C-alpha positions as CSV (number, residue, x, y, z in Angstrom):
1,M,-12.9,-37.3,21.6
2,Q,-15.9,-36.1,23.7
3,L,-16.1,-32.4,24.1
4,T,-18.7,-30.1,25.7
5,G,-20.6,-27.6,23.5
6,A,-18.5,-24.8,25.0
7,E,-15.3,-26.6,24.2
8,I,-16.5,-27.2,20.7
9,V,-17.2,-23.5,20.2
10,I,-13.6,-22.7,21.3
11,R,-12.1,-25.4,19.1
12,C,-14.1,-24.2,16.1
13,L,-12.9,-20.6,16.6
14,Q,-9.3,-21.9,16.8
15,E,-9.8,-23.9,13.6
16,E,-11.0,-20.7,11.9
17,N,-7.8,-18.9,13.0
18,V,-9.8,-16.3,14.9
19,E,-7.5,-13.7,16.6
20,Y,-10.0,-11.8,18.7
21,V,-13.4,-12.3,20.1
22,F,-15.2,-9.1,21.1
23,G,-17.8,-9.7,23.8
24,Y,-19.5,-9.3,27.1
25,P,-20.3,-12.2,29.5
26,G,-23.6,-13.2,30.9
27,G,-25.3,-16.3,32.4
28,S,-26.2,-18.2,29.3
29,V,-22.6,-18.0,27.9
30,L,-20.7,-18.7,31.1
31,Y,-19.7,-22.2,30.0
32,I,-18.2,-20.8,26.8
33,Y,-16.4,-18.0,28.8
34,D,-15.0,-20.6,31.1
35,E,-13.5,-22.5,28.2
36,L,-12.3,-19.3,26.6
37,F,-10.4,-18.5,29.8
38,K,-8.6,-21.8,29.7
39,Q,-7.1,-21.3,26.2
40,D,-4.5,-18.9,24.8
41,K,-4.8,-19.2,21.0
42,F,-7.0,-16.2,20.6
43,K,-7.8,-13.2,22.8
44,H,-11.1,-11.9,24.2
45,V,-11.7,-8.2,24.2
46,L,-14.1,-7.1,27.0
47,V,-16.2,-4.2,25.7
48,R,-18.5,-2.1,27.9
49,H,-21.6,-2.6,25.8
50,E,-22.7,-5.4,23.4
51,Q,-23.4,-2.9,20.6
52,A,-19.7,-1.9,20.7
53,A,-18.7,-5.6,20.5
54,V,-20.5,-6.0,17.2
55,H,-19.2,-2.6,15.8
56,A,-15.6,-3.6,16.8
57,A,-15.9,-7.0,15.2
58,D,-17.4,-5.3,12.1
59,A,-14.4,-2.8,11.8
60,Y,-11.9,-5.5,12.5
61,S,-13.3,-7.4,9.5
62,R,-13.6,-4.4,7.2
63,S,-10.1,-3.2,7.9
64,S,-8.4,-6.6,7.6
65,N,-10.5,-8.8,5.2
66,K,-10.9,-11.3,8.0
67,I,-14.1,-12.4,9.7
68,G,-14.9,-10.5,12.9
69,V,-16.4,-12.5,15.8
70,C,-18.4,-11.4,18.8
71,L,-19.9,-13.2,21.8
72,V,-22.9,-12.0,23.7
73,T,-25.4,-13.4,26.2
74,S,-29.1,-14.0,25.8
75,G,-32.0,-11.5,26.2
76,P,-30.7,-7.9,26.7
77,G,-27.2,-9.0,25.6
78,V,-28.4,-9.9,22.1
79,T,-30.9,-7.0,21.9
80,N,-28.1,-4.6,22.7
81,A,-26.2,-6.2,19.8
82,V,-29.0,-5.8,17.3
83,T,-28.0,-2.3,16.2
84,G,-24.5,-3.5,15.5
85,I,-25.8,-6.5,13.6
86,A,-28.1,-4.3,11.5
87,T,-25.2,-1.9,10.8
88,A,-23.0,-4.8,9.5
89,Y,-25.9,-6.2,7.5
90,M,-26.5,-2.9,5.7
91,D,-22.8,-2.5,4.8
92,S,-22.3,-6.2,3.9
93,S,-19.7,-6.9,6.6
94,P,-18.7,-10.5,7.2
95,I,-19.0,-11.2,10.9
96,V,-20.1,-14.1,13.1
97,I,-22.2,-13.4,16.2
98,I,-22.4,-16.2,18.8
99,S,-25.2,-15.5,21.3
100,G,-26.3,-17.4,24.3
101,Q,-29.8,-18.6,24.8
102,V,-31.8,-20.0,27.8
103,P,-31.8,-23.8,28.1
104,T,-33.8,-25.6,25.4
105,A,-36.5,-26.7,27.8
106,Y,-37.2,-23.0,28.7
107,I,-37.4,-21.6,25.2
108,G,-40.8,-20.1,24.7
109,Q,-41.5,-20.0,28.5
110,D,-40.7,-16.3,29.0
111,A,-37.6,-17.4,31.0
112,F,-35.3,-15.0,32.7
113,Q,-33.2,-13.2,30.0
114,E,-35.0,-14.9,27.2
115,C,-35.9,-13.4,23.8
116,D,-36.6,-14.8,20.4
117,T,-33.1,-14.1,19.0
118,V,-33.7,-15.9,15.7
119,G,-37.0,-13.9,15.2
120,I,-35.6,-10.6,16.2
121,T,-32.4,-10.8,14.1
122,R,-33.9,-12.5,11.0
123,P,-34.5,-9.2,9.1
124,C,-30.9,-8.0,9.7
125,V,-28.7,-11.0,9.2
126,K,-27.6,-12.9,6.2
127,H,-28.6,-16.0,8.0
128,N,-29.1,-17.3,11.6
129,F,-29.2,-20.6,13.4
130,L,-30.6,-21.9,16.7
131,V,-28.6,-25.0,17.7
132,K,-30.7,-27.4,19.7
133,D,-28.4,-30.4,19.5
134,V,-24.7,-30.3,20.5
135,R,-24.0,-32.7,17.6
136,D,-24.9,-30.0,15.1
137,L,-22.7,-27.3,16.7
138,A,-19.4,-27.8,14.8
139,L,-21.1,-28.0,11.4
140,T,-23.3,-25.0,12.2
141,L,-20.3,-22.9,13.1
142,K,-18.5,-24.0,9.9
143,K,-21.5,-23.0,7.9
144,A,-21.7,-19.7,9.7
145,F,-18.1,-18.7,8.7
146,Y,-18.7,-20.0,5.1
147,I,-21.9,-18.0,4.6
148,A,-20.6,-14.8,6.2
149,K,-17.6,-14.6,3.8
150,T,-18.9,-16.0,0.5
151,G,-21.2,-14.3,-2.0
152,R,-22.4,-11.0,-0.8
153,P,-20.8,-10.9,2.7
154,G,-22.9,-10.3,5.8
155,P,-23.4,-11.1,9.5
156,V,-24.4,-14.6,10.5
157,L,-25.7,-15.4,14.0
158,V,-25.5,-18.7,15.9
159,D,-27.8,-18.9,18.9
160,I,-26.6,-21.6,21.5
161,P,-28.9,-22.6,24.4
162,K,-27.0,-22.9,27.7
163,D,-27.6,-26.6,28.1
164,V,-26.2,-27.3,24.6
165,S,-23.0,-25.6,25.6
166,N,-22.7,-28.1,28.5
167,Q,-23.7,-31.3,26.7
168,K,-21.0,-33.6,25.2
169,C,-20.4,-35.3,21.9
170,E,-17.7,-36.4,19.5
171,F,-15.9,-33.5,18.0
172,E,-14.8,-33.2,14.4
173,Y,-14.5,-29.9,12.6
174,P,-15.4,-30.2,8.9
175,K,-12.7,-29.1,6.5
176,T,-15.2,-28.0,3.9
177,V,-18.9,-27.4,3.7
178,T,-21.5,-27.6,0.9
179,M,-25.0,-26.4,1.1
180,R,-27.5,-27.4,-1.6
181,S,-29.6,-24.2,-1.0
182,Y,-26.6,-21.8,-1.1
183,N,-24.3,-21.7,-4.1
184,P,-23.2,-18.1,-4.8
185,V,-22.2,-17.4,-8.4
186,V,-18.5,-16.5,-8.8
187,K,-17.8,-16.4,-12.5
188,G,-19.7,-13.8,-14.6
189,H,-21.5,-14.7,-17.8
190,S,-18.9,-14.5,-20.6
191,G,-21.3,-13.3,-23.2
192,Q,-22.5,-10.5,-21.0
193,I,-18.9,-9.5,-20.1
194,K,-18.0,-9.3,-23.9
195,K,-21.1,-7.2,-24.5
196,A,-20.1,-4.9,-21.7
197,V,-16.6,-4.4,-23.1
198,Q,-18.0,-3.6,-26.5
199,M,-20.4,-1.1,-25.0
200,L,-17.5,0.5,-23.0
201,L,-15.3,0.9,-26.0
202,A,-18.1,2.5,-28.0
203,A,-18.9,5.0,-25.3
204,K,-18.6,8.8,-26.0
205,R,-19.2,9.9,-22.4
206,P,-18.2,7.0,-20.2
207,M,-18.4,6.8,-16.4
208,I,-17.3,4.2,-13.9
209,Y,-19.1,4.2,-10.6
210,A,-17.4,2.1,-7.9
211,G,-19.0,1.1,-4.6
212,G,-18.2,-0.8,-1.4
213,G,-18.2,-4.1,-3.2
214,V,-14.8,-3.2,-4.7
215,I,-13.4,-2.9,-1.1
216,L,-15.1,-6.0,0.2
217,S,-14.0,-8.3,-2.7
218,D,-10.4,-7.0,-2.7
219,A,-10.9,-5.8,-6.3
220,A,-9.3,-2.4,-6.0
221,E,-6.1,-3.2,-7.8
222,R,-8.0,-4.7,-10.7
223,L,-10.3,-1.7,-10.8
224,V,-7.4,0.7,-11.0
225,K,-5.8,-1.3,-13.8
226,L,-9.0,-1.2,-15.8
227,V,-9.8,2.5,-15.3
228,R,-6.2,3.6,-16.2
229,R,-6.2,1.4,-19.3
230,L,-9.4,3.0,-20.5
231,G,-8.6,6.5,-19.4
232,Y,-12.2,7.0,-18.2
233,P,-13.5,9.1,-15.3
234,V,-14.4,7.2,-12.1
235,T,-16.3,8.1,-8.9
236,N,-16.4,6.3,-5.5
237,T,-19.4,6.0,-3.3
238,L,-19.2,6.8,0.4
239,M,-18.5,3.1,1.1
240,G,-16.2,2.8,-1.9
241,L,-13.7,5.5,-0.9
242,G,-10.2,4.1,-1.4
243,G,-11.4,1.6,-3.9
244,Y,-9.8,3.9,-6.5
245,P,-7.2,6.4,-5.3
246,G,-8.8,9.7,-4.3
247,T,-5.8,11.8,-5.4
248,D,-5.7,10.3,-8.9
249,K,-6.6,12.7,-11.7
250,Q,-9.2,10.3,-13.1
251,C,-11.0,10.3,-9.8
252,L,-13.9,12.8,-9.6
253,G,-14.3,12.3,-5.9
254,M,-17.3,11.0,-4.0
255,L,-20.7,11.2,-5.6
256,G,-24.2,11.4,-4.2
257,M,-26.1,13.6,-1.7
258,H,-22.9,15.3,-0.6
259,G,-20.7,14.4,-3.6
260,T,-18.7,16.7,-5.8
261,Y,-20.4,18.7,-8.5
262,E,-18.2,17.0,-11.2
263,A,-19.0,13.5,-10.0
264,N,-22.7,14.0,-9.9
265,M,-22.9,15.9,-13.2
266,A,-20.8,13.2,-14.9
267,M,-23.1,10.5,-13.5
268,Q,-26.1,12.4,-14.7
269,H,-24.8,13.1,-18.3
270,C,-22.8,10.0,-19.2
271,D,-23.9,7.8,-22.1
272,V,-22.4,4.6,-20.7
273,L,-22.3,3.9,-17.0
274,V,-20.5,1.0,-15.4
275,A,-21.6,0.2,-11.8
276,V,-19.0,-1.9,-10.0
277,G,-20.1,-3.3,-6.7
278,A,-22.6,-0.5,-6.1
279,R,-26.3,-0.5,-5.7
280,F,-27.8,2.8,-6.9
281,D,-29.1,3.6,-3.4
282,D,-31.1,6.8,-2.6
283,R,-28.1,8.7,-1.2
284,V,-26.2,8.1,-4.4
285,I,-28.5,8.9,-7.3
286,G,-31.4,10.6,-5.4
287,N,-34.6,10.6,-7.3
288,T,-34.8,7.7,-9.8
289,V,-37.2,9.7,-12.1
290,D,-34.7,12.5,-12.4
291,F,-31.8,10.0,-12.9
292,A,-33.8,8.4,-15.8
293,E,-34.4,11.7,-17.6
294,V,-31.0,11.3,-19.4
295,S,-30.8,8.3,-21.6
296,R,-27.7,6.1,-20.9
297,K,-26.7,2.5,-21.2
298,I,-26.0,0.9,-17.8
299,I,-23.7,-2.1,-17.1
300,H,-24.0,-3.4,-13.5
301,I,-21.5,-5.9,-12.0
302,D,-22.4,-7.3,-8.6
303,I,-22.1,-10.6,-6.6
304,D,-25.7,-10.2,-5.4
305,P,-28.4,-10.7,-8.2
306,A,-31.0,-9.1,-5.9
307,S,-29.1,-5.8,-6.1
308,I,-29.3,-5.6,-9.9
309,S,-32.2,-3.6,-11.4
310,K,-33.6,-3.1,-7.9
311,R,-33.8,0.7,-8.2
312,V,-32.6,1.4,-11.7
313,K,-33.2,-0.9,-14.7
314,V,-29.9,-1.9,-16.3
315,D,-29.0,-3.0,-19.8
316,V,-26.2,-5.4,-19.2
317,P,-26.4,-7.3,-15.8
318,I,-23.3,-9.3,-14.8
319,V,-23.7,-11.4,-11.7
320,G,-20.3,-12.5,-10.4
321,N,-17.3,-12.0,-8.1
322,L,-15.8,-8.6,-9.0
323,P,-12.1,-9.8,-9.2
324,D,-13.1,-12.6,-11.6
325,V,-15.3,-10.3,-13.7
326,L,-12.7,-7.5,-13.9
327,D,-10.0,-10.1,-14.8
328,E,-12.1,-11.3,-17.7
329,M,-12.8,-7.8,-18.9
330,Q,-9.1,-7.1,-18.9
331,K,-8.4,-10.2,-21.0
332,I,-11.0,-9.3,-23.5
333,L,-9.7,-5.7,-23.7
334,E,-6.1,-7.0,-24.3
335,A,-7.3,-9.3,-27.0
336,S,-9.5,-6.7,-28.7
337,A,-8.3,-4.4,-31.4
338,G,-10.8,-1.8,-30.3
339,V,-9.8,1.4,-28.4
340,P,-11.9,4.2,-26.9
341,D,-12.9,7.1,-29.1
342,A,-10.0,9.5,-28.3
343,K,-11.7,12.6,-29.7
344,A,-15.0,12.0,-27.9
345,L,-13.1,11.2,-24.7
346,A,-11.1,14.4,-24.9
347,A,-14.3,16.4,-25.3
348,W,-15.8,14.6,-22.3
349,W,-12.8,15.3,-20.1
350,K,-13.0,19.0,-21.2
351,Q,-16.6,19.1,-20.0
352,I,-15.7,17.4,-16.7
353,D,-12.9,19.9,-16.2
354,E,-15.4,22.7,-16.6
355,W,-17.5,21.1,-13.9
356,R,-14.4,20.8,-11.7
357,G,-13.9,24.5,-12.2
358,K,-16.9,25.0,-9.9
359,E,-14.6,24.0,-6.9
360,S,-17.7,22.7,-5.2
361,L,-15.7,21.8,-2.0
362,K,-14.2,25.2,-1.4
363,Y,-14.8,27.0,1.9
364,K,-13.3,30.0,3.8
365,Q,-11.2,29.6,6.9
366,G,-10.9,32.8,8.9
367,K,-8.7,33.6,11.8
368,D,-11.3,33.4,14.6
369,I,-13.5,30.3,14.2
370,I,-12.4,26.8,13.3
371,M,-14.0,25.4,10.2
372,P,-14.6,21.6,10.4
373,Q,-13.3,21.2,6.9
374,Y,-10.0,22.7,7.9
375,V,-9.5,20.2,10.7
376,I,-10.0,17.3,8.3
377,E,-7.6,18.8,5.7
378,K,-5.0,19.3,8.4
379,L,-5.6,15.7,9.7
380,Y,-4.9,14.5,6.1
381,E,-1.6,16.5,6.0
382,V,-0.4,15.4,9.4
383,T,-1.1,11.7,8.8
384,G,0.2,11.9,5.2
385,G,-3.1,10.4,4.0
386,D,-2.1,7.1,5.4
387,A,-4.1,6.7,8.6
388,F,-7.1,4.4,9.1
389,I,-10.0,6.8,9.6
390,T,-13.2,5.8,11.3
391,S,-16.2,8.0,11.7
392,D,-19.5,8.4,13.4
393,V,-22.6,9.6,11.5
394,G,-23.4,13.2,10.8
395,Q,-21.7,16.3,9.3
396,H,-18.3,15.2,10.5
397,Q,-18.7,12.0,8.6
398,M,-19.4,13.9,5.3
399,F,-16.5,16.3,5.9
400,A,-14.1,13.3,6.5
401,A,-15.4,11.7,3.3
402,Q,-15.0,14.9,1.3
403,Y,-11.6,16.2,2.6
404,Y,-9.6,13.2,3.5
405,K,-8.4,11.7,0.2
406,F,-8.3,7.9,0.5
407,D,-5.8,6.3,-1.8
408,K,-6.0,2.8,-0.3
409,P,-8.9,0.4,0.3
410,R,-10.0,-0.5,3.9
411,R,-8.7,2.8,5.3
412,W,-12.2,4.3,5.7
413,I,-14.5,2.7,8.1
414,N,-18.0,4.2,8.6
415,S,-21.7,3.3,8.7
416,G,-23.1,4.0,5.3
417,G,-26.3,2.0,5.0
418,L,-27.9,2.2,8.5
419,G,-26.2,5.5,9.4
420,T,-25.5,4.5,13.0
421,M,-24.4,7.1,15.5
422,G,-21.9,5.8,18.1
423,V,-20.0,3.5,15.8
424,G,-16.8,5.6,15.5
425,L,-15.0,4.7,18.7
426,P,-15.7,0.9,18.6
427,Y,-14.8,1.0,14.9
428,A,-11.5,2.5,15.9
429,M,-11.0,-0.2,18.5
430,G,-11.6,-3.0,16.1
431,T,-9.5,-1.3,13.4
432,R,-6.6,-0.9,15.8
433,F,-6.8,-4.6,16.9
434,A,-6.6,-5.6,13.3
435,N,-3.8,-3.2,12.5
436,P,-1.7,-2.9,15.7
437,K,1.0,-0.7,14.2
438,A,-1.1,1.7,12.2
439,A,-2.3,5.2,13.0
440,V,-6.0,5.1,13.7
441,A,-8.1,8.2,14.0
442,C,-11.8,8.5,14.9
443,V,-13.6,11.5,13.5
444,T,-16.7,12.2,15.5
445,G,-19.1,14.8,16.8
446,E,-20.2,15.8,20.3
447,G,-23.5,14.0,19.8
448,S,-22.3,10.7,18.3
449,I,-19.3,10.2,20.6
450,Q,-21.5,10.1,23.7
451,M,-23.5,7.1,22.4
452,C,-20.7,4.6,23.0
453,I,-18.3,6.8,25.0
454,Q,-18.1,4.1,27.7
455,E,-15.6,2.3,25.3
456,L,-13.0,4.8,26.5
457,S,-12.7,2.3,29.4
458,T,-12.0,-0.6,26.9
459,C,-9.4,1.6,25.2
460,K,-7.7,2.1,28.6
461,Q,-7.8,-1.5,29.5
462,F,-6.2,-2.6,26.2
463,R,-3.9,0.5,25.8
464,L,-5.3,1.5,22.4
465,P,-3.6,4.7,21.2
466,I,-6.5,6.0,19.1
467,K,-6.7,9.7,18.2
468,I,-10.2,11.1,18.6
469,I,-11.1,14.2,16.5
470,N,-14.2,15.6,18.0
471,L,-15.7,18.3,15.7
472,N,-17.8,20.0,18.4
473,N,-20.3,22.5,17.1
474,G,-22.7,22.2,20.0
475,Y,-25.4,20.8,17.7
476,L,-26.5,17.6,16.2
477,G,-25.1,19.1,13.1
478,M,-26.8,17.3,10.3
479,V,-30.2,17.5,12.0
480,R,-29.6,21.3,12.5
481,Q,-28.6,21.7,8.8
482,W,-31.8,20.0,7.7
483,Q,-33.9,22.0,10.2
484,Q,-32.3,25.2,8.9
485,M,-32.9,24.3,5.2
486,F,-36.3,22.6,5.3
487,H,-38.0,23.3,8.7
488,G,-37.9,27.1,9.0
489,N,-34.9,27.3,11.4
490,R,-36.9,25.4,14.1
491,Y,-34.2,23.5,15.9
492,A,-36.4,21.0,17.7
493,G,-34.2,18.7,19.8
494,S,-31.0,19.5,17.9
495,Y,-29.1,21.7,20.3
496,V,-27.0,19.9,22.8
497,D,-27.0,22.3,25.8
498,A,-25.6,20.0,28.5
499,L,-22.3,18.9,27.0
500,P,-19.6,17.5,29.3
501,D,-16.1,18.8,29.5
502,F,-14.6,16.3,27.1
503,V,-11.0,17.0,28.2
504,K,-11.9,16.2,31.8
505,L,-14.0,13.2,30.7
506,A,-11.1,11.8,28.7
507,E,-8.7,12.4,31.6
508,A,-11.2,10.6,34.0
509,Y,-10.9,7.5,31.8
510,G,-7.1,7.8,32.0
511,H,-6.5,9.4,28.6
512,V,-5.0,12.6,27.3
513,G,-7.5,15.5,26.6
514,M,-7.0,18.6,24.5
515,K,-9.4,21.5,23.8
516,I,-8.7,23.5,20.6
517,E,-10.5,26.8,20.1
518,R,-8.4,28.7,17.6
519,P,-7.6,27.9,13.9
520,A,-3.9,28.6,14.6
521,D,-3.8,25.8,17.1
522,V,-5.4,23.1,14.9
523,E,-2.3,21.8,13.2
524,P,0.0,22.0,16.3
525,A,-2.5,20.0,18.3
526,L,-2.8,17.3,15.6
527,R,1.0,17.1,15.3
528,E,1.4,16.7,19.0
529,A,-1.3,14.1,19.2
530,F,0.4,12.0,16.5
531,S,3.9,12.6,17.8
532,T,6.1,10.1,19.5
533,K,5.3,11.9,22.8
534,H,1.7,10.4,22.6
535,K,2.6,7.2,20.7
536,N,1.0,5.0,23.4
537,D,-1.8,7.4,24.4
538,L,-5.4,7.8,23.4
539,V,-5.7,11.5,22.7
540,F,-9.1,13.1,22.7
541,M,-9.1,16.4,20.8
542,D,-12.1,18.6,21.3
543,F,-12.2,21.0,18.4
544,L,-14.7,23.9,18.9
545,T,-15.9,24.5,15.4
546,D,-18.2,26.9,13.5
547,Q,-21.8,26.2,14.7
548,T,-23.3,27.4,11.3
549,A,-21.1,25.3,9.0
550,N,-23.1,23.2,6.6
551,V,-22.1,20.3,4.3
552,Y,-22.1,21.3,0.6
553,P,-22.7,20.3,-2.1
554,M,-26.1,18.8,-1.2
555,V,-28.8,17.0,-3.0
556,A,-32.0,17.3,-0.9
557,A,-34.0,14.2,-0.1
558,G,-36.3,13.3,-3.0
559,K,-34.4,15.5,-5.4
560,G,-32.2,14.4,-8.3
561,L,-28.5,14.8,-9.1
562,S,-29.3,17.7,-11.4
563,E,-30.8,19.7,-8.5
564,M,-27.6,20.1,-6.4
565,I,-27.3,22.9,-3.9
566,L,-23.9,24.6,-3.9
567,A,-22.6,26.8,-1.1
568,E,-22.0,29.7,-3.5
569,E,-25.7,29.7,-4.4
570,L,-26.8,30.5,-0.9
C-alpha cells in the first residue's frame, strides 16, 4: 500500500494509540496537518504558542504514564519549542516531537523558515532524527517512541522535510524494534542488590531518599512496601513528591534547598543512605564538600548509569529498572533471617522527632494580609489532597511543594531541572486532557502566569475547567527573596509595577475571574471555584498575598545541608 509521508506519520501515531497531538501548524507541516484533518482516531489540540505545545505534551505524559506528542513547524516553530524540549529533557519526560523542515534540497541554503533543528536540539533531547527518505519514516517513528519510553525516559525529536512528507512509499509499521547501539539495562546486578540489603539491615541510622525516577518508572507501590517493611525514614525530592505518601508518619517531607529541617538533618547524619531514582543534584544536597563531611555508606539505584557517582561517590551502585530492583530487594528481605536493629532504629527515630520539633514550616497568618502558605493549605483542604497540582517556578512552586501533601504519584507536575517559568498553565492543560474527570489546579505567580497566558484562549476553545491559583505578591518573589538576602535589598528588575487586572483579563478570555484580598475570603473563594457552580468553568483566582513572605527553610546556594536558614533565626 503506497502512502505519502504525511499519511505514514498519521498511521504511525494511530499505531502507537496516541490520543492527543498538541501543536501549531505552519508551511512545512501542512501536508501532515491535511492528513490529520482527514482522520478521527486521535485529536489535535491547537495551542497558541509552540512552547505550550511541548509543555502540554510533557504534562500529559507525566500525569498519565503515556507518551506525549507534539507537532510544530520549521524555523521559529521549532525554536519556540526548544524551551519545552529542554524542560522535558531535564525532568526525563518521555515525549515525541515531530517538527517540519524545509525541503531536502533547500537544507543548508538559508531557506525561508529554516534552522538546523538537529543541531539546535541535540543538547536537550535524548535523541533526534532527520528523515531524508520517506522509506525510513515509519521505522524512525517507531524508534522515537521506543527510545523516549525505555531506559531513562526523555524527549525524542523527528525532523521531517516538507518534500518527504509528500513522497510515497510502501507502508508497514514495525511491531518491534531493536537497536544495536541502544540496549538499556533492566535487571539490576543480583550481587549488588544482596550487598545493598545486607547494608540496609546493618544500618543504625538509615535513610531512604526517593526521587522522580520512582514516579517515572511506576515504582511507588513497591517503594511504599519496602519502606514500611523496614520501618525506615524516607524523604522525597521535589520531583519525587507523591512517590511516597506525604502524610505518612515515616515521610520526613521534601528535602533540599527548601526542604524540611528533619529531612535535611536526617540526610546529613544518616549512616546508610539509599538513593532511589534520584541524582544528588545541587538543589538537593547543596555543597558536596559539606555533604561528604559526615561518613556514610551510599546505595544508589538508577536506570541511568551516567547518573551514578556523578556528583557523589557511592559505595553500592545498582543500575536497573526501579520496579525490578525493588522487587528483588523484597524477595531477598523475605528470604533473609535478618531484621533491622530495633534499638538503634528507635534511637534514630527519637532524634528525628527532635528535629521535627523545630516545626520548620510554621508561619503566622494574621487577619489582614493573606500569607501564600495559607492559600496552599486551604487548597489542600478544599480538594481533599486529591487534585492534580501543576505549578510554575518561583516561591509559589516551593509553597505548593511544602504545604500540599501529595499521597499519590503523578499528581504533582512542575519544572524541577530547568526551572521554567510559564509551564503551569500548559501543564494544567495537558494534565486535564490526560485526566478529563479530575480536579486540576495551577499554582502560579503574577510573573510566571504571563509567560504563557495566551493559553487561556486554548482553555476556552477546549472548555478546560482548570482552577488557577495566582499568588500575587507584586514581585518576582524568588528573585526578590534572593535580592533581600544576598544583594543588600537592591531589587533590580524584580518589581512588577505594570500588572494587568487579572480578573478582567480572565473575563476577556471568556473565563471566571476572582480577586481575593482578605484572609477570611480565601477558603470561601476556593470552595466556590471547586463547587458544582463552576464545574465547567476555568476560574482564575487572584490572591493578593504578603509581599515580604519568604520561603523557609532555605539552604543558600553553595552552602551545605547543615547550614540551613530557618525563619525563626531571622
